[in-house]
C-alpha positions in Angstrom: 24.3 48.5 -40.4 23.0 46.0 -42.8 20.1 48.4 -43.3 22.6 50.8 -43.9 24.4 49.3 -46.9 21.3 48.2 -48.3 19.6 51.9 -48.2 23.5 53.1 -49.5 22.8 50.2 -52.4 19.4 51.4 -53.3 20.2 55.3 -53.6 23.2 54.3 -55.9 21.6 52.3 -58.1 18.5 55.1 -58.3 21.0 57.8 -58.8 22.5 55.5 -61.8 18.9 54.8 -63.2 18.7 58.8 -63.4 21.2 58.8 -66.1 20.1 61.7 -68.3 20.0 60.2 -72.0 18.9 63.4 -73.6 21.9 65.2 -73.1 23.6 62.5 -75.7 20.7 62.4 -77.6 20.7 66.4 -78.1 24.4 66.3 -79.3 24.1 63.6 -81.5 20.7 65.1 -83.2 22.4 68.7 -83.0 25.6 67.5 -85.0 27.4 69.9 -87.7 27.9 68.2 -91.0 31.0 69.1 -91.1 34.2 69.5 -88.2 37.7 70.5 -89.2 36.8 69.8 -93.2 35.8 66.1 -92.1 33.0 65.3 -93.6 30.0 63.4 -91.2 30.0 60.1 -93.0 28.2 58.0 -90.5 25.6 58.0 -87.8 24.8 55.3 -85.2 22.4 54.7 -82.6 24.5 52.2 -79.8 22.0 52.5 -77.2 19.6 50.3 -79.5 22.6 47.3 -78.6 22.7 48.8 -75.0 21.9 51.3 -72.6 24.4 52.7 -71.8 26.5 52.7 -75.2 25.4 56.3 -76.5 25.7 56.9 -80.1 28.6 57.4 -82.8 29.7 60.5 -85.2 32.1 59.8 -88.3 33.9 62.1 -89.3 36.3 61.4 -92.5 38.1 63.9 -94.8 40.8 61.4 -96.6 40.1 57.7 -95.8 42.9 57.2 -93.5 42.0 60.8 -91.9 39.2 59.8 -89.6 37.4 61.4 -86.2 35.1 59.3 -84.5 33.1 60.7 -81.9 31.2 59.0 -79.1 28.6 60.4 -76.8 27.7 58.2 -74.2 26.7 57.9 -70.3 27.1 54.6 -69.0 23.9 54.5 -67.3 25.5 57.5 -65.3 25.1 61.6 -64.8 28.2 62.4 -63.1 31.8 61.2 -63.1 34.7 61.8 -61.1 38.0 63.0 -62.4 39.4 59.3 -61.8 36.6 58.0 -63.7 37.6 60.5 -66.5 41.2 59.6 -66.0 40.9 55.8 -66.3 38.4 56.1 -69.3 41.1 57.8 -71.3 44.2 55.8 -70.4 42.2 52.7 -71.0 41.1 54.2 -74.6 44.8 55.1 -75.2 45.9 51.7 -74.3 43.3 50.0 -76.6 44.5 52.4 -79.5 47.8 51.3 -79.6 47.3 47.9 -79.2 45.0 47.8 -81.9 48.0 49.8 -84.2 50.3 47.4 -83.2 49.2 44.1 -83.6 50.0 42.6 -86.4 53.2 45.1 -87.2 56.6 45.6 -86.8 56.9 48.7 -84.6 60.0 50.7 -84.4 59.0 53.3 -82.5 56.2 54.7 -80.5 54.7 56.2 -77.4 51.6 57.9 -75.7 51.6 61.2 -74.1 48.7 62.7 -71.8 47.8 66.0 -71.3 45.1 68.4 -69.4 44.0 71.4 -70.6 45.7 74.7 -68.9 41.8 76.3 -68.6 38.6 74.4 -67.5 36.9 74.2 -70.8 33.4 72.8 -71.1 33.5 69.0 -72.5 37.3 69.0 -72.3 39.1 66.9 -69.5 42.4 65.7 -71.5 43.9 64.7 -73.8 46.3 61.4 -74.8 48.8 61.4 -77.7 49.5 58.5 -79.9 52.7 58.1 -82.0 53.7 55.1 -83.6 56.4 54.0 -86.4 56.0 50.9 -88.2 56.6 48.5 -91.3 59.4 50.2 -92.7 58.6 54.0 -91.0 55.1 54.5 -91.7 53.5 56.9 -89.3 50.5 56.7 -87.6 49.5 59.6 -85.3 46.2 59.1 -83.2 44.6 61.6 -80.7 41.9 60.6 -77.9 40.0 63.4 -76.5 37.6 63.0 -73.4 35.4 65.5 -71.4 32.1 65.7 -70.2 29.0 68.1 -71.6 25.7 68.2 -69.2 26.2 64.6 -67.8 27.4 63.5 -71.4 30.7 61.6 -72.1 32.2 62.8 -75.1 35.3 61.3 -76.5 37.0 61.9 -79.8 39.2 59.5 -81.4 41.5 61.2 -84.3 43.6 59.1 -86.5 45.6 60.5 -89.4 49.0 59.3 -91.0 52.0 61.2 -92.0 53.7 64.4 -90.3 53.0 65.2 -87.3 52.8 68.7 -87.1 50.2 68.4 -90.1 48.1 66.1 -88.1 48.3 68.3 -85.4 46.8 71.3 -87.5 43.9 68.8 -88.3 42.7 67.8 -85.3 43.3 71.4 -83.2 40.7 72.4 -86.1 38.8 69.7 -85.4 38.8 70.0 -81.9 38.2 73.6 -81.9 35.0 72.8 -84.1 33.9 70.3 -81.8 34.2 72.4 -78.8 32.4 74.9 -80.2 30.1 72.5 -81.5 29.4 71.3 -78.0 29.0 74.8 -76.2 26.0 75.8 -78.0 
């Protein structure tokens, strides 16, 4: 039994060691200069700090309308549905806490959704709606998916009316998914 456990542990560690960072690097290097009317304003190699942390692309339209795209593999090449669901819910929780910190939140909620049809690079969506400090409204969108062994996480933040934020987010997500599919 010990021999079986030792072999299983060795195989698991070997599988994790063979994560394909090339997919994330390729997406990072081929990132478009704009997505959904937002200009690329920041590129950061997080792999230099920690293996598996990946890369960051940041797109900005106005100071308060910002998209952050994280391309990473956590040192793995495959992800289960449970892994992705956990990653999405943890990210949504962290953003909700960040937005609520030090503010008088008067209304807010987190919604989760899954696409009806399978789309490359898209597993699920989370939407955070929050009103605080005299009814200032903040909308945050989190999407997560896998493209060729690389986790792709988009976090989009936009203040103001939800209908306009939704439109900007939809354009941005469509452009991102097109970019991934190429």
